[in-house]
C-alpha positions as CSV (number, residue, x, y, z in Angstrom):
1,M,38.3,8.3,43.7
2,P,35.8,7.1,42.0
3,N,35.9,6.8,38.2
4,C,33.5,9.7,36.5
5,A,33.9,8.2,32.8
6,S,32.5,5.2,33.4
7,N,29.9,6.4,36.0
8,N,28.8,8.8,33.5
9,N,28.7,5.5,30.7
10,I,26.5,3.5,33.2
11,S,23.9,6.7,33.5
12,F,24.1,7.3,29.7
13,V,23.1,3.1,29.3
14,L,20.6,4.1,32.1
15,I,18.5,6.6,30.7
16,S,19.4,5.3,27.1
17,A,17.8,1.9,28.6
18,I,14.2,4.1,30.2
19,F,14.2,6.1,26.9
20,L,13.6,2.7,24.6
21,V,11.0,1.3,27.3
22,F,9.5,4.3,27.2
23,I,9.0,4.1,23.2
24,A,8.0,0.7,23.5
25,C,5.3,1.2,25.8
26,V,4.1,3.9,23.3
27,V,4.1,1.8,20.8
28,S,2.5,-0.6,22.7
29,K,-0.1,1.1,23.7
30,A,-1.0,2.5,20.0
31,H,-0.8,-0.5,18.6
32,A,-3.1,-2.4,21.4
33,E,-5.7,0.7,21.8
34,P,-5.8,2.1,18.2
35,G,-7.7,5.7,18.3
36,S,-6.3,6.1,21.8
37,P,-4.5,9.1,22.4
38,A,-1.1,7.7,22.0
39,A,-2.1,5.9,19.1
40,S,-2.7,9.4,17.8
41,A,0.6,11.2,19.7
42,F,2.1,8.4,17.7
43,Q,1.0,9.8,14.4
44,A,3.2,12.7,13.5
45,A,2.0,13.9,10.2
46,P,-2.1,13.7,9.5
47,L,-3.5,11.7,7.1
48,S,-5.0,12.8,4.0
49,N,-7.2,9.9,3.2
50,G,-10.0,7.8,5.0
51,I,-8.5,4.4,3.6
52,T,-5.0,5.6,5.3
53,R,-6.3,6.8,9.1
54,S,-9.1,3.4,9.1
55,V,-5.3,0.9,8.7
56,V,-4.2,2.9,11.7
57,Q,-6.7,2.9,13.2
58,I,-6.2,-0.8,13.3
59,G,-3.0,-0.6,14.4
60,V,-1.2,-0.6,11.5
61,L,1.6,1.3,11.2
62,S,4.4,0.3,9.1
63,C,2.7,0.9,6.0
64,A,0.7,3.6,6.7
65,S,3.0,6.2,4.5
66,R,2.8,3.2,1.6
67,I,-0.8,2.9,1.7
68,E,-1.7,6.4,1.7
69,Q,1.2,7.3,-1.4
70,V,-0.2,3.8,-3.6
71,T,-4.0,4.4,-2.8
72,N,-3.4,8.1,-3.9
73,F,-1.4,7.5,-6.5
74,L,-4.6,5.5,-7.9
75,G,-7.1,8.1,-7.6
76,F,-9.1,6.8,-4.5
77,G,-11.1,9.7,-3.0
78,P,-14.6,10.9,-1.7
79,Q,-15.9,9.2,-5.3
80,A,-14.3,5.7,-4.6
81,G,-15.5,2.9,-2.2
82,A,-13.0,0.7,-0.7
83,A,-13.3,-2.4,1.5
84,L,-9.9,-3.4,3.8
85,M,-9.3,-7.0,5.0
86,Q,-8.4,-6.7,8.9
87,A,-6.2,-9.4,10.0
88,P,-7.5,-11.2,13.2
89,N,-4.5,-10.0,15.3
90,N,-0.8,-8.5,15.3
91,P,-2.3,-6.1,12.4
92,D,0.9,-4.5,12.0
93,H,3.1,-7.6,11.0
94,R,0.5,-8.8,8.6
95,L,-0.3,-8.4,4.8
96,V,-2.8,-5.6,4.4
97,P,-5.4,-6.8,1.3
98,L,-7.4,-3.9,0.0
99,V,-10.1,-3.6,-2.5
100,M,-10.9,-0.7,-4.3
101,E,-13.9,0.7,-6.7
102,I,-12.4,4.1,-8.6
103,P,-14.8,5.8,-10.7
104,T,-13.3,6.4,-14.1
105,Q,-14.7,8.3,-17.7
106,S,-17.2,5.5,-18.6
107,S,-17.5,2.7,-15.2
108,A,-15.4,2.3,-13.0
109,A,-12.3,0.6,-12.1
110,Y,-11.7,-2.5,-9.9
111,V,-8.3,-2.3,-8.5
112,S,-6.8,-4.9,-5.5
113,A,-3.8,-3.7,-3.9
114,T,-2.0,-5.7,-0.9
115,F,0.9,-3.8,1.4
116,A,3.6,-6.5,2.9
117,P,5.3,-4.6,6.0
118,N,8.9,-5.5,6.5
119,Q,10.3,-5.8,3.0
120,A,13.3,-4.5,2.0
121,N,12.3,-1.2,1.0
122,G,9.9,-0.8,4.5
123,C,6.9,-1.5,2.6
124,G,6.0,-3.3,0.0
125,A,3.2,-3.0,-2.3
126,T,1.4,-4.3,-4.8
127,Y,-1.5,-3.5,-7.1
128,D,-3.7,-4.7,-9.9
129,A,-6.2,-2.4,-11.7
130,V,-9.0,-3.7,-13.4
131,V,-10.9,-2.0,-16.9
132,Y,-13.1,-2.7,-19.1
133,W,-12.7,-0.8,-22.1
134,P,-15.6,-0.3,-24.9
135,N,-12.8,-0.6,-27.6
136,S,-10.6,-3.6,-28.9
137,C,-7.9,-4.7,-27.6
138,S,-5.4,-3.9,-30.3
139,S,-7.2,0.0,-30.0
140,V,-6.5,-0.3,-26.1
141,A,-2.9,-1.1,-26.8
142,T,-2.3,1.8,-28.6
143,K,-4.1,5.0,-27.0
144,Q,-4.1,4.0,-23.7
145,F,-1.1,2.5,-23.1
146,A,1.0,3.4,-25.7
147,S,4.8,3.5,-24.1
148,L,4.4,-0.2,-23.1
149,K,5.6,-3.0,-25.2
150,K,3.8,-6.0,-27.0
151,T,5.6,-9.0,-25.5
152,G,3.8,-11.4,-26.7
153,S,0.8,-13.6,-25.0
154,L,0.4,-16.0,-21.8
155,K,-0.9,-18.5,-23.9
156,K,-3.3,-17.8,-26.4
157,D,-6.1,-14.4,-25.2
158,I,-4.1,-12.7,-23.1
159,T,-2.0,-10.2,-24.8
160,I,1.0,-8.8,-22.1
161,L,2.5,-5.4,-22.9
162,D,5.7,-4.8,-21.1
163,G,6.8,-1.6,-18.5
164,G,9.5,-2.7,-17.2
165,V,10.7,-5.0,-14.8
166,S,7.7,-3.3,-12.1
167,I,5.2,-2.5,-14.3
168,K,3.0,-5.3,-16.8
169,V,-0.4,-4.7,-18.4
170,Y,-2.9,-7.0,-19.3
171,L,-5.1,-7.4,-22.1
172,M,-7.7,-9.2,-22.2
173,Q,-10.6,-9.8,-25.4
174,A,-14.2,-9.3,-23.5
175,G,-16.9,-9.5,-26.4
176,K,-16.3,-6.6,-28.5
177,G,-14.4,-4.5,-25.8
178,C,-11.2,-5.5,-23.3
179,V,-10.1,-6.1,-20.1
180,S,-7.1,-4.5,-19.2
181,I,-5.4,-5.6,-16.1
182,K,-2.4,-3.2,-14.9
183,K,-0.2,-5.1,-12.6
184,E,2.2,-3.2,-10.6
185,V,5.0,-3.5,-8.2
186,V,5.7,-0.6,-6.1
187,Q,9.4,0.1,-5.6
């Protein structure tokens, strides 16, 4: 009499292996042919901004939700512009650098963001937001970044404001105004 338990285990292993091969093919197809029906089927939730849709189209899937989170937080929308630097191959396993122009009340902010797949938090991200203010740096520090603590300077002309482990703001006098560079590592 055959051992049914071992036959069931073999059947389970075979079915599991076939399923894993199928999933690997779907993921591979999504990476190989961005914009294909397989890539579209791979995306469960609709993506709300153009940057995220673009990175998914070129095959960046592991960082898509982080890119959506950060670019939305930074104010990307119809009035903003963006440029994406695409990796020559295997984009889902490479850094994803992107630059944005985000409108502000008086001018625009230059934002440089980089996303890194396969990090401890899934997809690591960091950004630098650069803004020119028509006020002095001491005024910008107290009005725009009141919650941050002044901790000194880099050397002589750049003031450091500390927002904790993952946020720093650097203030640099620029004529009668001030340039702020906010650097954040997204945890």
